C-alpha positions as a LaTeX table, in Angstrom:
\begin{tabular}{lrrr}
\hline
Residue & $x$ (\AA) & $y$ (\AA) & $z$ (\AA) \\
\hline
Met1 & 8.63 & $-233.87$ & $-36.74$ \\
Ala2 & 6.83 & $-237.23$ & $-38.72$ \\
Glu3 & 9.51 & $-239.84$ & $-36.81$ \\
Val4 & 8.11 & $-238.59$ & $-33.96$ \\
Thr5 & 4.30 & $-238.42$ & $-34.72$ \\
Tyr6 & 3.87 & $-240.92$ & $-37.03$ \\
Lys7 & 5.29 & $-243.97$ & $-34.50$ \\
Ser8 & 4.40 & $-247.76$ & $-34.30$ \\
Ala9 & 5.56 & $-250.23$ & $-32.70$ \\
Gly10 & 6.76 & $-253.81$ & $-32.86$ \\
Val11 & 6.70 & $-252.92$ & $-37.13$ \\
Asp12 & 9.38 & $-253.19$ & $-40.00$ \\
Leu13 & 11.59 & $-250.37$ & $-39.81$ \\
Asp14 & 12.28 & $-250.36$ & $-43.08$ \\
Leu15 & 9.28 & $-250.62$ & $-44.37$ \\
Tyr16 & 8.01 & $-247.96$ & $-41.71$ \\
Gln17 & 11.08 & $-245.17$ & $-42.69$ \\
Gln18 & 9.78 & $-245.72$ & $-46.42$ \\
Ala19 & 6.20 & $-244.13$ & $-45.62$ \\
Met20 & 8.38 & $-241.68$ & $-43.18$ \\
Gln21 & 9.92 & $-240.22$ & $-45.74$ \\
Lys22 & 6.97 & $-239.01$ & $-48.27$ \\
Leu23 & 5.57 & $-237.70$ & $-44.61$ \\
Pro24 & 6.96 & $-234.40$ & $-44.06$ \\
Arg25 & 6.58 & $-232.86$ & $-47.39$ \\
Met26 & 3.16 & $-233.37$ & $-46.92$ \\
Met27 & 2.66 & $-231.65$ & $-43.59$ \\
Arg28 & 5.08 & $-229.01$ & $-43.94$ \\
Arg29 & 3.17 & $-227.48$ & $-46.56$ \\
Thr30 & 0.63 & $-226.90$ & $-44.18$ \\
His31 & 2.35 & $-225.09$ & $-41.90$ \\
Thr32 & 1.94 & $-221.64$ & $-40.87$ \\
Pro33 & 4.69 & $-219.24$ & $-38.58$ \\
Arg34 & 2.42 & $-220.55$ & $-35.98$ \\
Val35 & 3.80 & $-223.79$ & $-35.77$ \\
Met36 & 6.58 & $-224.85$ & $-33.16$ \\
Glu37 & 9.00 & $-227.14$ & $-33.99$ \\
Asn38 & 9.74 & $-229.78$ & $-31.76$ \\
Pro39 & 12.40 & $-232.35$ & $-32.60$ \\
Gly40 & 12.72 & $-235.21$ & $-30.71$ \\
Gly41 & 9.45 & $-234.57$ & $-28.99$ \\
Phe42 & 5.99 & $-236.38$ & $-28.24$ \\
Ala43 & 3.66 & $-233.88$ & $-29.34$ \\
Gly44 & 3.50 & $-231.40$ & $-31.76$ \\
Met45 & 3.43 & $-227.54$ & $-30.77$ \\
Phe46 & 1.16 & $-224.34$ & $-32.27$ \\
Arg47 & 1.68 & $-220.95$ & $-30.68$ \\
Leu48 & $-2.11$ & $-219.16$ & $-30.34$ \\
Asp49 & $-0.76$ & $-215.69$ & $-30.44$ \\
Tyr50 & 1.84 & $-214.18$ & $-33.07$ \\
Asn51 & 2.95 & $-211.03$ & $-33.19$ \\
Ser52 & 5.26 & $-209.82$ & $-36.08$ \\
Arg53 & 4.64 & $-207.30$ & $-39.28$ \\
Leu54 & 3.53 & $-210.10$ & $-41.62$ \\
Phe55 & 1.63 & $-212.39$ & $-39.39$ \\
Ala56 & $-0.08$ & $-211.21$ & $-36.23$ \\
Lys57 & $-2.80$ & $-213.32$ & $-34.60$ \\
Asn58 & $-4.08$ & $-211.97$ & $-31.33$ \\
Tyr59 & $-6.83$ & $-212.90$ & $-28.70$ \\
Arg60 & $-8.31$ & $-211.28$ & $-25.53$ \\
Asp61 & $-10.59$ & $-214.18$ & $-25.10$ \\
Pro62 & $-10.12$ & $-217.18$ & $-26.56$ \\
Val63 & $-12.09$ & $-219.67$ & $-26.46$ \\
Leu64 & $-10.73$ & $-223.61$ & $-28.18$ \\
Val65 & $-13.08$ & $-225.32$ & $-30.14$ \\
Ser66 & $-12.27$ & $-229.08$ & $-31.16$ \\
Gly67 & $-14.18$ & $-231.55$ & $-33.33$ \\
Thr68 & $-13.54$ & $-235.26$ & $-33.79$ \\
Asp69 & $-14.87$ & $-237.39$ & $-36.92$ \\
Gly70 & $-14.20$ & $-240.33$ & $-38.81$ \\
Val71 & $-15.10$ & $-241.16$ & $-42.31$ \\
Gly72 & $-16.61$ & $-244.09$ & $-41.64$ \\
Thr73 & $-17.62$ & $-246.87$ & $-44.35$ \\
Lys74 & $-16.59$ & $-244.97$ & $-47.34$ \\
Ile75 & $-13.20$ & $-246.72$ & $-46.44$ \\
Asn76 & $-14.62$ & $-249.74$ & $-47.79$ \\
Val77 & $-15.20$ & $-247.89$ & $-50.89$ \\
Ala78 & $-11.92$ & $-246.88$ & $-50.75$ \\
Ile79 & $-10.80$ & $-249.91$ & $-50.59$ \\
Ala80 & $-12.66$ & $-251.69$ & $-53.63$ \\
Ala81 & $-11.49$ & $-248.53$ & $-55.63$ \\
Gly82 & $-7.68$ & $-248.96$ & $-54.71$ \\
Lys83 & $-8.39$ & $-245.44$ & $-54.15$ \\
Tyr84 & $-6.84$ & $-243.52$ & $-51.09$ \\
Asn85 & $-6.03$ & $-239.96$ & $-51.71$ \\
Thr86 & $-9.25$ & $-238.60$ & $-51.17$ \\
Ile87 & $-10.62$ & $-240.22$ & $-47.95$ \\
Gly88 & $-8.26$ & $-237.81$ & $-45.97$ \\
Ile89 & $-9.89$ & $-234.88$ & $-47.30$ \\
Asp90 & $-13.29$ & $-236.46$ & $-45.96$ \\
Leu91 & $-11.71$ & $-236.80$ & $-42.52$ \\
Val92 & $-10.63$ & $-233.84$ & $-42.10$ \\
Ala93 & $-13.78$ & $-231.89$ & $-43.85$ \\
Met94 & $-15.87$ & $-233.93$ & $-41.26$ \\
Cys95 & $-14.07$ & $-232.50$ & $-38.41$ \\
Val96 & $-13.44$ & $-228.66$ & $-39.56$ \\
Asn97 & $-16.75$ & $-227.90$ & $-40.62$ \\
Asp98 & $-18.00$ & $-228.91$ & $-37.25$ \\
Cys99 & $-16.21$ & $-226.28$ & $-35.87$ \\
Leu100 & $-16.90$ & $-223.53$ & $-38.30$ \\
Cys101 & $-20.58$ & $-223.69$ & $-36.71$ \\
Leu102 & $-19.60$ & $-221.85$ & $-33.66$ \\
Gly103 & $-17.33$ & $-219.40$ & $-35.75$ \\
Ala104 & $-13.86$ & $-221.06$ & $-35.24$ \\
Glu105 & $-11.54$ & $-220.14$ & $-37.12$ \\
Pro106 & $-8.76$ & $-223.18$ & $-38.08$ \\
Leu107 & $-5.73$ & $-224.06$ & $-35.88$ \\
Phe108 & $-4.42$ & $-227.48$ & $-36.38$ \\
Phe109 & $-5.55$ & $-230.96$ & $-37.17$ \\
Leu110 & $-4.18$ & $-234.25$ & $-36.12$ \\
Asp111 & $-5.20$ & $-238.03$ & $-37.07$ \\
Tyr112 & $-4.88$ & $-241.41$ & $-36.59$ \\
Leu113 & $-4.29$ & $-244.43$ & $-38.76$ \\
Ala114 & $-4.34$ & $-248.04$ & $-37.75$ \\
Leu115 & $-3.60$ & $-251.10$ & $-40.09$ \\
Ala116 & $-3.47$ & $-254.46$ & $-39.98$ \\
Lys117 & $-0.01$ & $-254.20$ & $-41.55$ \\
Asp118 & 2.33 & $-251.84$ & $-42.23$ \\
Asp119 & 1.89 & $-250.59$ & $-45.62$ \\
Pro120 & 3.91 & $-247.22$ & $-46.25$ \\
Glu121 & 2.51 & $-246.48$ & $-49.37$ \\
Leu122 & $-1.16$ & $-246.76$ & $-48.50$ \\
Ile123 & $-0.04$ & $-244.44$ & $-45.66$ \\
Ala124 & 1.04 & $-242.20$ & $-47.38$ \\
Gln125 & $-1.98$ & $-241.96$ & $-49.71$ \\
Leu126 & $-4.04$ & $-241.61$ & $-46.76$ \\
Val127 & $-1.67$ & $-238.81$ & $-45.36$ \\
Glu128 & $-1.48$ & $-237.10$ & $-48.63$ \\
Gly129 & $-5.40$ & $-236.71$ & $-48.48$ \\
Ile130 & $-5.23$ & $-235.03$ & $-45.07$ \\
Ser131 & $-2.81$ & $-232.88$ & $-46.11$ \\
Glu132 & $-4.77$ & $-231.67$ & $-48.94$ \\
Gly133 & $-8.09$ & $-231.36$ & $-46.37$ \\
Cys134 & $-5.70$ & $-229.10$ & $-44.30$ \\
Met135 & $-4.27$ & $-226.97$ & $-47.28$ \\
Gln136 & $-8.25$ & $-226.45$ & $-48.27$ \\
Ser137 & $-9.02$ & $-225.32$ & $-44.52$ \\
Asp138 & $-6.07$ & $-223.46$ & $-44.08$ \\
Met139 & $-4.99$ & $-225.44$ & $-41.25$ \\
Ala140 & $-1.98$ & $-226.62$ & $-40.26$ \\
Leu141 & $-1.70$ & $-230.71$ & $-40.20$ \\
Leu142 & 0.77 & $-231.56$ & $-36.52$ \\
Gly143 & 1.13 & $-234.83$ & $-37.20$ \\
Gly144 & $-0.95$ & $-237.85$ & $-36.17$ \\
Glu145 & $-0.41$ & $-241.48$ & $-35.03$ \\
Thr146 & 0.09 & $-244.83$ & $-36.95$ \\
Ala147 & $-1.22$ & $-247.99$ & $-35.04$ \\
Ile148 & 0.19 & $-251.51$ & $-36.59$ \\
Met149 & $-2.47$ & $-253.83$ & $-35.23$ \\
Pro150 & $-2.83$ & $-257.43$ & $-36.57$ \\
Gly151 & $-4.82$ & $-259.19$ & $-34.29$ \\
Leu152 & $-7.73$ & $-256.07$ & $-34.92$ \\
Tyr153 & $-7.93$ & $-255.61$ & $-38.31$ \\
Arg154 & $-7.87$ & $-257.95$ & $-40.96$ \\
Ala155 & $-5.18$ & $-258.32$ & $-43.89$ \\
Gly156 & $-6.64$ & $-255.15$ & $-46.49$ \\
Asp157 & $-8.13$ & $-253.25$ & $-43.83$ \\
Phe158 & $-7.80$ & $-250.22$ & $-41.99$ \\
Asp159 & $-9.39$ & $-247.41$ & $-39.84$ \\
Met160 & $-9.01$ & $-243.46$ & $-39.85$ \\
Ala161 & $-9.82$ & $-240.69$ & $-37.41$ \\
Gly162 & $-8.58$ & $-237.47$ & $-36.81$ \\
Phe163 & $-9.68$ & $-234.09$ & $-34.88$ \\
Ser164 & $-9.49$ & $-230.20$ & $-35.71$ \\
Val165 & $-9.08$ & $-227.40$ & $-33.13$ \\
Gly166 & $-10.59$ & $-224.14$ & $-34.05$ \\
Val167 & $-10.04$ & $-220.98$ & $-31.85$ \\
Val168 & $-13.25$ & $-217.81$ & $-31.41$ \\
Glu169 & $-13.04$ & $-214.97$ & $-29.10$ \\
Arg170 & $-15.76$ & $-215.63$ & $-26.81$ \\
Lys171 & $-17.67$ & $-212.78$ & $-27.18$ \\
Lys172 & $-17.95$ & $-213.84$ & $-30.97$ \\
Ile173 & $-19.36$ & $-217.15$ & $-30.46$ \\
Ile174 & $-22.30$ & $-218.21$ & $-32.57$ \\
Asp175 & $-24.85$ & $-220.06$ & $-31.06$ \\
Gly176 & $-28.25$ & $-220.16$ & $-32.50$ \\
Thr177 & $-29.61$ & $-221.12$ & $-29.40$ \\
Lys178 & $-29.46$ & $-217.23$ & $-28.32$ \\
Thr179 & $-29.15$ & $-215.45$ & $-31.56$ \\
Ile180 & $-31.97$ & $-217.15$ & $-34.04$ \\
Arg181 & $-35.24$ & $-215.69$ & $-34.54$ \\
Pro182 & $-38.52$ & $-215.44$ & $-36.43$ \\
Gly183 & $-38.04$ & $-213.86$ & $-39.49$ \\
Asp184 & $-34.42$ & $-214.84$ & $-40.28$ \\
Val185 & $-33.83$ & $-216.90$ & $-43.60$ \\
Ile186 & $-32.15$ & $-219.96$ & $-44.33$ \\
Leu187 & $-29.29$ & $-219.86$ & $-46.86$ \\
Gly188 & $-28.63$ & $-223.74$ & $-48.62$ \\
Leu189 & $-24.84$ & $-224.38$ & $-49.24$ \\
Asp190 & $-24.39$ & $-226.67$ & $-51.98$ \\
Ser191 & $-22.50$ & $-229.98$ & $-50.92$ \\
Ser192 & $-20.58$ & $-232.15$ & $-53.30$ \\
Gly193 & $-22.59$ & $-234.74$ & $-53.05$ \\
Phe194 & $-22.83$ & $-237.88$ & $-50.46$ \\
His195 & $-20.20$ & $-236.31$ & $-48.40$ \\
Ser196 & $-19.36$ & $-239.20$ & $-45.85$ \\
Asn197 & $-22.51$ & $-239.90$ & $-44.64$ \\
Gly198 & $-25.20$ & $-242.79$ & $-45.57$ \\
Tyr199 & $-22.33$ & $-245.47$ & $-46.91$ \\
Ser200 & $-24.13$ & $-248.56$ & $-45.38$ \\
Leu201 & $-26.94$ & $-247.88$ & $-47.11$ \\
Ile202 & $-24.94$ & $-246.43$ & $-50.32$ \\
Arg203 & $-22.89$ & $-249.74$ & $-50.52$ \\
Lys204 & $-26.17$ & $-252.21$ & $-49.93$ \\
Ile205 & $-28.36$ & $-250.63$ & $-52.55$ \\
Val206 & $-25.51$ & $-249.96$ & $-55.03$ \\
Phe207 & $-23.75$ & $-253.35$ & $-54.58$ \\
Glu208 & $-26.05$ & $-255.20$ & $-52.83$ \\
Ile209 & $-29.41$ & $-254.44$ & $-54.31$ \\
Ala210 & $-28.42$ & $-253.48$ & $-58.19$ \\
Ala211 & $-25.51$ & $-255.74$ & $-57.87$ \\
Leu212 & $-23.41$ & $-252.98$ & $-59.43$ \\
Asp213 & $-19.13$ & $-253.23$ & $-59.21$ \\
Ile214 & $-17.02$ & $-250.22$ & $-58.32$ \\
Asp215 & $-15.48$ & $-249.56$ & $-62.05$ \\
Ser216 & $-19.21$ & $-250.04$ & $-62.77$ \\
Ala217 & $-20.58$ & $-247.54$ & $-65.58$ \\
Ile218 & $-23.42$ & $-245.16$ & $-64.86$ \\
Pro219 & $-24.35$ & $-243.52$ & $-67.90$ \\
Glu220 & $-27.13$ & $-240.67$ & $-66.48$ \\
Leu221 & $-23.93$ & $-239.37$ & $-64.39$ \\
Glu222 & $-20.91$ & $-240.57$ & $-67.04$ \\
Gln223 & $-19.23$ & $-241.25$ & $-64.35$ \\
Thr224 & $-18.17$ & $-244.69$ & $-62.56$ \\
Val225 & $-19.77$ & $-246.07$ & $-59.37$ \\
Ala226 & $-16.17$ & $-245.29$ & $-57.82$ \\
Asp227 & $-16.04$ & $-241.69$ & $-59.51$ \\
Val228 & $-19.54$ & $-240.82$ & $-57.67$ \\
Leu229 & $-18.77$ & $-242.58$ & $-54.26$ \\
Leu230 & $-15.73$ & $-241.04$ & $-54.09$ \\
Glu231 & $-16.26$ & $-237.27$ & $-54.26$ \\
Pro232 & $-14.60$ & $-235.60$ & $-51.44$ \\
Thr233 & $-16.82$ & $-233.82$ & $-48.98$ \\
Met234 & $-16.77$ & $-230.54$ & $-49.47$ \\
Ile235 & $-15.04$ & $-228.07$ & $-47.13$ \\
Tyr236 & $-16.38$ & $-224.89$ & $-46.39$ \\
Ala237 & $-13.49$ & $-223.24$ & $-44.13$ \\
Arg238 & $-12.47$ & $-220.60$ & $-46.51$ \\
Ala239 & $-16.00$ & $-219.74$ & $-47.17$ \\
Ile240 & $-17.36$ & $-219.65$ & $-43.83$ \\
Ser241 & $-13.93$ & $-217.73$ & $-42.43$ \\
Asp242 & $-14.20$ & $-214.93$ & $-44.89$ \\
Leu243 & $-17.59$ & $-214.61$ & $-44.21$ \\
Leu244 & $-17.11$ & $-213.92$ & $-40.53$ \\
Arg245 & $-14.11$ & $-211.76$ & $-41.03$ \\
His246 & $-16.79$ & $-209.58$ & $-43.07$ \\
Tyr247 & $-19.82$ & $-209.90$ & $-40.62$ \\
Arg248 & $-18.19$ & $-209.58$ & $-38.07$ \\
Ala249 & $-21.76$ & $-209.00$ & $-36.20$ \\
Lys250 & $-24.41$ & $-211.80$ & $-34.47$ \\
Ser251 & $-26.86$ & $-209.61$ & $-36.07$ \\
Val252 & $-26.00$ & $-210.56$ & $-39.53$ \\
Ile253 & $-25.10$ & $-214.48$ & $-39.33$ \\
Arg254 & $-27.38$ & $-215.85$ & $-36.59$ \\
Gly255 & $-26.51$ & $-219.45$ & $-36.89$ \\
Met256 & $-24.97$ & $-222.24$ & $-38.97$ \\
Ala257 & $-25.37$ & $-225.93$ & $-39.36$ \\
His258 & $-23.05$ & $-228.73$ & $-40.91$ \\
Ile259 & $-25.62$ & $-231.16$ & $-42.86$ \\
Thr260 & $-24.65$ & $-234.59$ & $-41.75$ \\
Gly261 & $-26.27$ & $-237.72$ & $-40.55$ \\
Gly262 & $-29.99$ & $-236.96$ & $-39.87$ \\
Gly263 & $-30.06$ & $-234.41$ & $-42.71$ \\
Leu264 & $-31.40$ & $-230.97$ & $-42.76$ \\
Glu265 & $-34.14$ & $-231.47$ & $-40.39$ \\
Glu266 & $-31.94$ & $-232.76$ & $-37.45$ \\
Asn267 & $-28.94$ & $-230.87$ & $-37.94$ \\
Ile268 & $-30.62$ & $-227.60$ & $-38.14$ \\
Asp269 & $-32.99$ & $-228.41$ & $-35.25$ \\
Arg270 & $-29.50$ & $-228.63$ & $-32.72$ \\
Ile271 & $-29.37$ & $-224.82$ & $-33.12$ \\
Leu272 & $-33.39$ & $-223.30$ & $-33.22$ \\
Pro273 & $-34.17$ & $-221.38$ & $-29.91$ \\
Asp274 & $-37.39$ & $-223.32$ & $-28.38$ \\
Asn275 & $-39.64$ & $-220.59$ & $-29.47$ \\
Cys276 & $-38.45$ & $-220.89$ & $-33.82$ \\
Ser277 & $-40.04$ & $-223.46$ & $-36.15$ \\
Val278 & $-38.56$ & $-223.03$ & $-39.69$ \\
Thr279 & $-39.80$ & $-224.48$ & $-42.90$ \\
Ile280 & $-37.52$ & $-225.92$ & $-45.62$ \\
Asp281 & $-39.03$ & $-225.75$ & $-48.58$ \\
Arg282 & $-37.48$ & $-228.05$ & $-50.93$ \\
Ser283 & $-38.21$ & $-227.00$ & $-54.27$ \\
Thr284 & $-35.98$ & $-224.11$ & $-54.06$ \\
Trp285 & $-33.12$ & $-225.73$ & $-54.99$ \\
Glu286 & $-32.69$ & $-228.78$ & $-58.10$ \\
Leu287 & $-31.91$ & $-232.48$ & $-56.36$ \\
Pro288 & $-28.45$ & $-232.93$ & $-57.88$ \\
Ala289 & $-28.64$ & $-236.46$ & $-60.09$ \\
Thr290 & $-26.60$ & $-238.33$ & $-58.07$ \\
Phe291 & $-29.14$ & $-238.14$ & $-55.56$ \\
Asp292 & $-31.86$ & $-239.22$ & $-57.60$ \\
Trp293 & $-30.04$ & $-241.80$ & $-59.19$ \\
Leu294 & $-29.65$ & $-243.67$ & $-55.94$ \\
Met295 & $-33.15$ & $-243.02$ & $-55.07$ \\
Gln296 & $-34.17$ & $-244.53$ & $-57.76$ \\
Leu297 & $-31.50$ & $-247.41$ & $-58.29$ \\
Gly298 & $-32.92$ & $-248.42$ & $-54.44$ \\
Gly299 & $-36.41$ & $-247.26$ & $-54.76$ \\
Val300 & $-36.25$ & $-245.11$ & $-51.70$ \\
Glu301 & $-38.65$ & $-243.42$ & $-50.54$ \\
Ala302 & $-37.99$ & $-239.21$ & $-50.67$ \\
Ser303 & $-38.59$ & $-239.06$ & $-46.78$ \\
Glu304 & $-35.84$ & $-242.05$ & $-45.98$ \\
Met305 & $-33.57$ & $-240.26$ & $-48.53$ \\
Phe306 & $-34.03$ & $-236.98$ & $-46.67$ \\
Arg307 & $-33.68$ & $-238.04$ & $-42.95$ \\
Val308 & $-30.23$ & $-239.91$ & $-43.92$ \\
Phe309 & $-28.44$ & $-237.89$ & $-46.90$ \\
Asn310 & $-27.49$ & $-233.48$ & $-47.29$ \\
Met311 & $-29.57$ & $-234.26$ & $-50.47$ \\
Gly312 & $-27.29$ & $-231.79$ & $-52.37$ \\
Ile313 & $-27.15$ & $-228.85$ & $-49.37$ \\
Gly314 & $-23.84$ & $-229.55$ & $-47.07$ \\
Tyr315 & $-23.99$ & $-226.19$ & $-44.65$ \\
Thr316 & $-26.80$ & $-224.14$ & $-43.93$ \\
Leu317 & $-26.51$ & $-220.51$ & $-42.50$ \\
Ile318 & $-29.31$ & $-218.49$ & $-40.96$ \\
Val319 & $-29.01$ & $-214.99$ & $-41.55$ \\
Asn320 & $-30.50$ & $-211.74$ & $-41.20$ \\
Pro321 & $-32.76$ & $-211.53$ & $-44.36$ \\
Phe322 & $-31.57$ & $-207.42$ & $-45.35$ \\
Phe323 & $-27.98$ & $-209.26$ & $-45.92$ \\
Ala324 & $-29.02$ & $-212.60$ & $-47.90$ \\
Asp325 & $-28.45$ & $-211.32$ & $-51.33$ \\
Ser326 & $-24.95$ & $-209.87$ & $-49.97$ \\
Ile327 & $-23.79$ & $-212.98$ & $-48.40$ \\
Gln328 & $-24.55$ & $-215.31$ & $-51.42$ \\
Arg329 & $-22.67$ & $-213.21$ & $-54.03$ \\
Gln330 & $-19.67$ & $-213.63$ & $-51.91$ \\
Leu331 & $-20.37$ & $-217.47$ & $-51.85$ \\
Ala332 & $-19.72$ & $-217.18$ & $-55.10$ \\
Glu333 & $-16.75$ & $-215.67$ & $-55.40$ \\
His334 & $-15.70$ & $-218.72$ & $-53.42$ \\
Arg335 & $-17.38$ & $-220.77$ & $-56.16$ \\
Ile336 & $-19.80$ & $-222.20$ & $-53.58$ \\
Ala337 & $-23.76$ & $-221.54$ & $-55.39$ \\
Ser338 & $-26.50$ & $-221.13$ & $-52.29$ \\
Arg339 & $-29.47$ & $-220.24$ & $-51.92$ \\
Val340 & $-32.69$ & $-219.16$ & $-50.08$ \\
Ile341 & $-34.11$ & $-222.58$ & $-48.99$ \\
Gly342 & $-36.60$ & $-221.69$ & $-45.88$ \\
Glu343 & $-37.88$ & $-219.11$ & $-43.32$ \\
Val344 & $-37.91$ & $-219.16$ & $-39.30$ \\
Cys345 & $-41.07$ & $-218.46$ & $-37.84$ \\
Ala346 & $-42.31$ & $-218.19$ & $-34.35$ \\
Gly347 & $-43.80$ & $-221.46$ & $-32.98$ \\
Glu348 & $-42.91$ & $-224.40$ & $-31.52$ \\
Lys349 & $-39.33$ & $-225.86$ & $-32.08$ \\
Ser350 & $-39.73$ & $-227.81$ & $-34.98$ \\
Val351 & $-38.24$ & $-228.08$ & $-38.34$ \\
Gln352 & $-40.02$ & $-229.64$ & $-41.57$ \\
Val353 & $-38.59$ & $-230.04$ & $-45.13$ \\
Val354 & $-42.46$ & $-229.66$ & $-47.51$ \\
\hline
\end{tabular}
């Protein structure tokens, strides 16, 4: 499988095989009975329906949901730190968290790695992170592609992208524009830090304005710059999938938003009906120390911080207020802290953070 799905042309085959020997274990640890073996094939295969006494999946009207993304300039931080085994988690998270917003069950993931030269150890570390992200998402890593392009990338540079595929019954698709109503409340789920957005601004502040090094200590955080900036993106898949199994009716979970670039305002706005407005109360959660550190370090206005970053809220649920407490308790079982951060009101479509 790995020899087929991780292939490149015109490279040192000995070095390439060294990397390939490390990948099958990382891939197979993510596989479920729905993954179909395809030795010698050109693509991975996954069974949508599967029947067995211990493992059964059947759909009446399945809709496939796909999301794709990259890691952005967080890659530059990984290169500076020489640590490559966590940004694969970010890659998976940025894709699968988007798919969750429609109520999809994660199925499988594929990645694309582009390098300036053949580097088996780098490839293995990147796939290690991707494999871990897939494990956290209960999603199969079917394979991927490695491209060696010295004419396009400088020595030491690389890029990575990927996509996830999920499935949801058509009648269970969560579309906030059709279900959110005045009186609903917004639950904010904790982020794990900056996630994978705003790193061009972060790097400018940290490395240019403040002139810190990647290994510089941050006394108030008791971490190094590398520790803070390479904290992987939170993956919400298990918690959200658990909630969707428990609360099947759309009358409970009305809408979901993954908080990425554009912050709370832009991402919640995407799922609102035209007759609803949302007010987010900043006082309902404590700003994580990492965001306060960056804001002070760069002299950035709070409004700009909220426009670019998640500010400690990585994912939101818009829910029937009657179920808010029970949903929070269930999220806590997955070690995800949450709180009510706002409410939906009648009015012209808008989102305000006050």
